[in-house]
C-alpha positions as CSV (number, residue, x, y, z in Angstrom):
1,M,101.3,195.6,130.4
2,Q,100.7,192.4,132.2
3,R,97.6,192.2,134.5
4,D,96.0,189.4,136.5
5,P,92.1,189.4,136.2
6,E,91.9,187.7,139.6
7,C,94.0,190.4,141.4
8,L,92.3,193.0,143.5
9,F,94.8,195.7,142.6
10,C,94.7,194.9,138.9
11,R,90.9,195.3,139.0
12,I,91.4,198.7,140.7
13,V,93.9,199.7,138.0
14,S,91.4,198.7,135.3
15,G,88.6,200.8,136.9
16,E,86.5,197.7,137.6
17,I,86.7,198.5,141.3
18,P,86.6,202.2,142.4
19,C,89.2,203.8,144.6
20,E,90.0,207.2,146.1
21,K,92.9,208.2,143.8
22,V,95.8,210.2,145.2
23,Y,98.1,210.0,142.2
24,E,98.1,208.4,138.7
25,D,100.4,208.3,135.7
26,A,100.9,205.8,132.9
27,D,102.8,203.3,135.1
28,I,101.7,204.0,138.7
29,L,98.6,204.4,140.7
30,A,98.3,205.6,144.3
31,F,95.1,205.4,146.3
32,A,93.8,205.6,149.9
33,D,93.8,202.3,151.8
34,I,90.2,201.2,152.6
35,H,91.4,199.9,156.0
36,P,93.8,202.7,157.1
37,Q,96.3,202.0,159.8
38,A,97.2,205.7,160.3
39,P,95.6,209.0,159.6
40,V,97.4,209.0,156.2
41,H,97.5,205.5,154.6
42,V,98.1,205.4,150.9
43,L,99.0,202.5,148.7
44,I,101.4,203.1,145.7
45,I,101.3,200.4,143.1
46,P,102.7,199.7,139.7
47,K,100.0,199.3,137.1
48,E,101.8,196.2,135.8
49,H,101.1,193.1,137.8
50,I,104.2,192.1,139.8
51,P,103.2,189.8,142.6
52,T,105.9,190.6,145.2
53,V,108.9,192.9,145.4
54,A,111.0,189.7,145.1
55,D,109.4,189.2,141.7
56,A,110.7,192.6,140.4
57,A,113.3,191.8,137.8
58,A,116.4,193.9,137.4
59,D,114.7,195.8,134.5
60,K,112.2,197.1,137.1
61,T,114.8,199.1,139.0
62,L,113.6,202.4,137.6
63,L,109.9,201.6,138.4
64,L,110.8,200.6,142.0
65,G,112.6,203.9,142.4
66,R,109.7,205.8,141.0
67,L,107.4,204.1,143.6
68,I,109.5,205.6,146.4
69,Q,109.8,209.0,144.7
70,I,106.0,209.2,144.3
71,A,105.5,208.1,147.9
72,N,107.9,211.0,149.0
73,S,105.9,213.5,146.8
74,I,102.6,212.3,148.3
75,A,104.1,212.6,151.8
76,K,105.1,216.2,151.0
77,E,101.6,217.0,149.7
78,Q,100.0,215.5,152.8
79,E,102.4,217.7,154.9
80,L,103.8,214.7,156.8
81,I,106.6,217.0,158.2
82,F,107.2,215.1,161.4
83,G,107.9,211.8,159.5
84,Y,106.3,208.9,157.7
85,R,106.8,205.2,157.2
86,L,107.1,203.3,153.9
87,V,106.4,199.6,154.1
88,I,106.7,196.9,151.5
89,N,105.6,193.5,152.7
90,C,107.0,190.5,150.8
91,R,104.9,187.3,150.9
92,K,102.5,185.9,153.4
93,D,104.8,185.6,156.5
94,A,105.7,189.3,156.2
95,G,102.0,190.2,156.1
96,Q,101.4,190.7,152.4
97,E,97.7,190.1,151.8
98,V,97.3,191.3,148.2
99,F,99.9,189.7,145.9
100,H,100.5,192.7,143.7
101,L,103.6,194.8,144.7
102,H,102.6,197.8,146.7
103,V,104.2,200.4,149.0
104,H,102.3,201.5,152.1
105,L,102.8,205.2,152.9
106,L,101.8,205.7,156.5
107,G,101.8,209.0,158.4
108,G,100.1,211.4,160.6
109,R,100.9,209.7,163.9
110,K,103.9,208.5,165.8
111,F,105.1,205.0,165.1
112,A,106.7,202.5,167.4
113,W,109.7,200.2,166.7
114,P,109.9,197.4,166.1
115,P,106.8,197.4,163.9
116,G,105.5,194.0,164.7
C-alpha cells in the first residue's frame, strides 16, 4: 500500500500521530477532526495515499464507494437522524488542505446552502 512519509494523514494511518478513531478496517480509517466544523465532524480516509479524488483511478471505484458506505454507517451510529453532509474537497481552490483523499462527515446542526 502506497504511503507518503510527508503526508499528515499517512502519518496518522501509520500510528506516528495519534487520532480519535471512529472506525478502522484494512483499507479505511475514520477519525474525529481536530478542528470540528460541526458537533459531529469525522474524516474518512483510505489508508492508501491518494492525493485527491481526481487522482483516484478507475480501479479505486469500490474503495470510493466504501468511503461513502462507511460515512453512512458512522452517521447512523452517531444518530444523525435529521441529516448530515458529506464533503470531498478537491485541490486548493476547493479548500483541500491535506492532500490525501478524505471525506468529511458533518452533522449535528443545520447547514446552510450554498456552503461557501
